C-alpha positions, 0 to 999 in steps of 0.5 A, spaced: 792 826 837 789 821 842 783 823 847 787 824 853 791 829 849 785 832 846 782 832 853 788 836 856 789 841 850 781 843 852 783 844 859 789 848 857 785 852 853 779 853 858 785 856 863 788 860 858 781 863 857 780 865 864 776 859 867 780 856 873 780 849 872 783 845 878 786 838 878 781 836 882 776 838 877 780 835 872 779 828 875 772 829 876 770 830 869 774 824 867 770 820 873 764 823 870 765 821 863 767 814 865 760 813 867 757 816 861 756 814 854 761 817 849 756 816 843 752 822 845 756 829 844 751 833 848 752 828 854 759 829 854 758 837 853 754 837 859 758 832 863 764 837 862 760 843 863 757 840 870 764 839 873 769 845 870 764 851 869 763 855 876 759 861 873 754 862 868 758 868 865 763 863 863 758 858 859 759 862 853 767 861 853 766 854 855 761 852 849 765 856 844 772 852 846 768 845 846 766 846 839 773 847 837 776 841 841 770 837 840 767 839 833 760 836 831 762 835 824 768 835 820 769 839 813 762 840 810 759 834 814 756 827 812 752 829 807 758 833 803 762 826 804 757 822 801 755 826 795 756 823 789 762 826 785 759 824 779 753 828 780 753 836 779 753 839 785 749 846 787 752 852 784 756 855 790 755 862 789 751 866 784 744 871 784 740 865 784 743 860 789 743 866 794 736 867 793 734 860 794 738 860 800 735 866 803 728 863 802 730 857 805 733 861 811 727 865 812 723 859 812 727 856 817 728 862 822 720 863 822 719 856 824 725 856 829 727 849 826 734 849 830 737 843 826 735 846 819 738 852 822 745 849 824 745 845 817 744 852 813 749 855 818 754 850 815 752 851 808 753 858 808 760 858 810 761 852 805 758 856 800 759 863 801 765 864 806 770 861 802 776 865 801 780 861 796 787 863 794 789 867 800 796 868 802 800 864 807 798 865 814 791 867 812 785 863 813 781 860 807 774 861 811 771 868 813 764 868 817 764 876 816 764 874 808 758 869 809 754 874 813 755 880 808 753 875 802 747 872 806 745 878 810 740 875 815 738 882 818 734 883 811 730 877 812 727 880 819 721 883 816 719 876 813 721 872 819 716 877 823 710 876 818 711 868 819 711 869 826 705 873 826 701 868 822 703 863 827 699 867 832 705 871 836 704 878 838 707 884 834 712 885 840 714 877 841 715 877 833 720 882 833 723 880 839 724 873 837 726 875 830 732 879 832 734 873 837 733 868 831 738 872 827 743 873 832 743 866 834 744 864 826 750 869 826 753 866 832 752 859 828 756 862 822 761 864 826 762 858 830 762 854 824 767 858 821 772 858 827 771 850 826 773 850 819 779 854 821 781 850 827 781 844 822 786 848 818 791 851 823 789 847 829 784 849 835 790 852 839 791 857 834 783 859 834 783 859 842 788 864 842 786 869 837 779 868 835 775 867 841 773 873 846 775 872 853 770 870 858 766 876 861 770 877 867 776 877 863 774 882 857 777 889 857 773 894 859 775 899 853 774 893 848 767 891 850 761 892 845 754 894 847 751 887 848 757 886 853 755 892 857 749 889 860 752 883 862 758 887 865 753 890 869 749 884 871 756 881 874 758 887 878 753 886 884 755 879 884 762 881 884 761 886 890 757 880 894 763 875 893 768 881 895 764 883 901 763 876 904 770 875 903 772 881 907 767 880 912 770 873 914 777 876 913 776 882 918 772 877 923 779 872 923 783 878 924 779 882 929 783 880 935 788 885 937 795 884 940 796 879 946 794 881 952 800 878 956 797 880 963 790 877 962 793 871 959 798 870 965 792 871 970 788 866 967 793 861 967 793 860 974 787 856 974 791 851 970 797 851 974 801 856 970 800 853 963 796 858 958 791 854 955 787 860 953 790 866 950 787 873 951 788 879 946 786 886 947 780 889 943 782 891 936 780 898 934 775 898 928 778 902 922 774 904 916 777 909 911 774 914 907 774 914 900 775 919 894 774 917 887 776 921 881 774 919 875 776 920 867 769 919 864 772 921 857 770 917 851 776 912 851 775 910 858 767 912 860 765 904 861 771 903 865 769 909 870 762 907 870 763 900 872 768 901 877 764 907 880 758 901 881 763 896 884 765 901 889 758 904 891 756 896 891 761 896 897 760 902 900 758 899 907 766 897 907 768 905 907 766 910 912 764 915 907 765 915 899 765 921 895 765 921 887 768 926 882 768 925 874 772 929 870 774 930 862 777 937 863 772 940 869 770 936 875 763 934 877 761 931 883 756 925 882 756 922 889 748 924 889 747 919 884 749 913 888 743 912 893 741 906 897 737 901 893 738 905 886 737 901 880 744 900 877 741 901 870 739 908 872 745 910 875 749 908 869 744 912 865 745 918 870 753 917 870 753 918 862 748 924 862 753 927 867 759 927 862 756 934 860 758 937 866 765 934 866 767 937 860 768 945 858 772 944 851 771 936 851 778 934 851 781 930 856 786 935 861 788 931 867 792 937 869 786 942 869 782 937 872 787 936 878 787 943 879 780 945 879 779 939 884 784 942 889 781 949 888 773 947 888 774 941 893 779 943 898 776 939 904 775 932 900 781 929 902 784 929 909 789 924 913 783 919 914 782 919 906 784 914 901 784 917 894 783 913 888 784 915 881 781 912 875 783 914 868 788 912 862 793 918 864 792 921 856 792 928 857 792 930 850 799 933 851 797 939 856 800 941 862 800 935 867 800 939 873 804 934 877 805 938 883 798 939 884 797 931 884 803 931 889 799 935 894 793 931 893 796 925 894 800 928 900 794 930 903 791 923 903 793 917 907 793 913 901 793 914 893 792 909 888 791 910 880 787 905 876 789 905 869 785 901 864 790 900 858 795 895 858 802 896 861 805 896 854 802 902 852 803 906 858 808 912 856 806 912 848 803 917 845 800 922 849 800 918 855 803 921 862 803 914 866 810 915 867 810 922 871 804 920 874 806 913 876 812 916 880 807 920 884 801 915 885 802 908 884 799 906 878 795 899 877 793 896 871 786 894 871 783 892 864 777 887 866 773 885 872 778 880 875 783 885 876 778 890 878 776 885 884 783 883 886 784 891 887 778 892 891 779 886 895 786 889 897 784 896 897 779 895 903 
């Protein structure tokens, strides 16, 4: 494979992972690389990052793909390639070898020696992550196996002791120890992906083994570590949407052509209408009512959607929010101007108890209770937004009630965080509900931002 082919494959993988790389940026990267030395991998990486990555949230995905398509080493590296085959090498895996490895790992983590840690990560996969004799189509390397064998979390106490001896405070030592264990884990996972890419090709690993960028990560598959990053992305997304909407409204602020004023103004230019006059456009902002399923399977999705909608609350005349599992509870009061987003999310999570009586999702009962308890929430100026996966545990769907709610609102939409291919399977009522309220797939921040842009 030539360098040009590798370059094009790398850009294709970036686009597939959600990074919008244009042809102009492609040419910019080539221009940058032509002016820089190719003998320093770090320089090449920074040149690609400077020309192709637009947002910091995309950097982890970029780094992972760069390591796949431009690996730092091949196989076990130079040290293994130059080893004398006549000499007896170290035992790959037994109790003594494992203990020796963990001793060296603990010392390197306490010292924070990144070069040694990278070498140890490569050695960990090579010695403890090999999966020989696997069947066809199965990988022969496993970061999970290597990490289970080495178990770096068991070394935290030793690392903390080493950091305390180096003059760190207890709080700093705990934080650094956890960070270094996490960094070593990421290095092991990266090296396992690199070895698998040598066997199966970088394209295969990019398609199946890499997590998407944070703006393309499914809400329902987000881990605890992802939630904080998703929360940080909500408000920048809201600012970008608000700026774009303000510009578009400014561009569309003119109403219909005022023919009479235009003709009168043209008299001063000999009857030629050089300047057109328009009637003022009546401003209109809709009232928004949000009804959210906060059961366990979609709680993260509902919380982040509510945060985005309220971050854009100046785009609406009025916003009211309700959560439900099998009972409806209003949460509008949680979204106060200037409130801390983390506190808002904590309050929303705590309010889940008020949204459930029996703890089993029941859309039909929730719609019925909403219509009974809040008959004044919807009106001819209101838009109804429903958030949920439409899985109602085979209970009564109360479709006529939903028809009444949708009919009393000016507009109605339904955001479903499940992939469209799962709609209508099992206890999903996406089919019957989708016939009443238009249902839109909304699995990540990108789709959420596109929908809110169209909504307002």
